[in-house]
N, C-alpha and C positions, 0 to 999 in steps of 0.2 A: 424458526429462528436461524439466521445465517451464521455459520461458524467462520469467522473471519481469519482464523488461524489455518484453515485448510486451503488448498490451492484455489478451488473455485470461489470460495468466499473472499479470499484475499484479492483475487482478480476483480471481483465485483466491487470491492471497496476501493481499489486503485482507480477503476473507471469512474466510480462515483465522485471521488476527489477531483479527478481531472475534469469531469463534466461540470461540477460545482463551480470551479474557477473559470472554466471556459465560458460559462453563462455570464460571468462578470468581466469578460474581456481579458482574462489572464491565461497565460500558458504555463502549465505545471507539468513536470515530468515525474512519473512514478515508476518504481521498479519493485519486483518481488524478489525476496531473498529467502531461500530455504535454510532452516535452522534445525538442528537435531536437539530434541529435548532430553536433557540428562536424567529427568525423572521418569521417563517412559522406558520400558524394557527395550533393550537393543533388539532390532529385527522386527519389532512390532510395526504394523502398517501405519499406525498413528504417531510414530516416533519423529516424523518430519513435520515441522510447523512452518508457516510462511509469515513473513514480516513485510509490510508495505513501507517502502522508503520513498522519499520525494526530494526534490531540489528546493523545497521551501525552507525558510529560516524563521524560527519561532512561530510556525503555523501560518506564515504569510508567504506569498509568491516573492521570489527574489526580484530585486530592482531591475527595471527595464523590460520585464516580460508582460506587463499589463498595458492594454490600450487605454490611453488617457483621454 
């Protein structure tokens, strides 16, 4: 199972999202953001989690980025 909160998993998820929309003629930009988890002990290797952000609105590509 892929851990989408780790860097490698988040990177795969971002690429999966971009490819999904590219196959439908849309351009979506994704970015990864590192976040420190307050519930994990400071200094622990796993204390940094990654979040995938995109330029989509309500789960859909923004207007004007899809080929009609």
